C-alpha positions in Angstrom: 13.7 2.3 -0.5 11.8 2.1 -3.8 9.2 4.8 -2.7 12.0 7.0 -1.8 14.0 6.8 -4.9 10.6 7.1 -6.9 9.3 10.3 -5.3 13.0 11.9 -5.5 13.0 11.0 -9.2 9.7 12.3 -9.9 10.5 15.6 -7.9 13.5 15.8 -9.9 11.6 15.5 -13.1 9.1 18.2 -12.0 11.9 20.5 -11.1 13.6 19.9 -14.5 10.7 20.2 -16.3 9.3 23.3 -14.7 12.5 25.1 -15.0 12.4 24.5 -18.5 9.0 26.0 -18.8 10.0 28.8 -16.8 13.2 29.5 -19.0 10.8 29.5 -22.1 8.1 31.8 -20.6 10.9 34.3 -19.6 12.7 34.3 -23.2 9.0 34.3 -25.1 8.2 37.6 -26.9 4.8 37.1 -25.2 6.0 37.2 -21.7 4.0 34.4 -20.7 2.8 33.4 -17.2 5.4 31.6 -14.8 3.1 31.2 -11.9 2.0 27.8 -12.7 5.8 26.4 -13.3 6.9 28.2 -10.4 4.3 26.1 -8.1 5.6 22.8 -10.0 9.2 23.7 -9.2 8.1 24.2 -5.5 6.2 20.8 -5.7 9.3 19.3 -7.3 11.5 20.6 -4.6 9.2 19.2 -1.7 8.9 15.8 -3.5 12.8 15.5 -3.6 13.2 16.8 0.0 10.5 14.1 1.1 12.2 11.4 -1.0 15.5 12.0 0.5 14.2 11.9 4.1 12.3 8.7 3.1 15.9 7.1 1.7 17.7 8.5 4.8 15.0 6.9 7.2 15.6 3.6 5.6 19.3 3.9 5.7 19.2 4.6 9.6 16.8 1.7 10.3 19.0 -0.6 8.2 22.2 0.5 10.2 20.3 0.0 13.5 19.0 -3.4 12.5 22.7 -4.5 12.4 
C-alpha cells in the first residue's frame, strides 16, 4: 500500500513540475525546448497509473481476504 501511494505521489510531483516547465517554455521569449518536460509529463502520468493499479490491487486482495 505504501509503495502504491509513494509511486502515485511521485508521479503527481513529476506531472506538476513538468507542467510548470512546459508553461515556462511556452511563454519564454527564447522559445526553449519542451521535449524533455513532455517526456517527464508522460513519465509522471505512467507512474500515477501504476500507483493507482497497485493501490487498487491491494484493496482487492484486502476485500478477498475478509
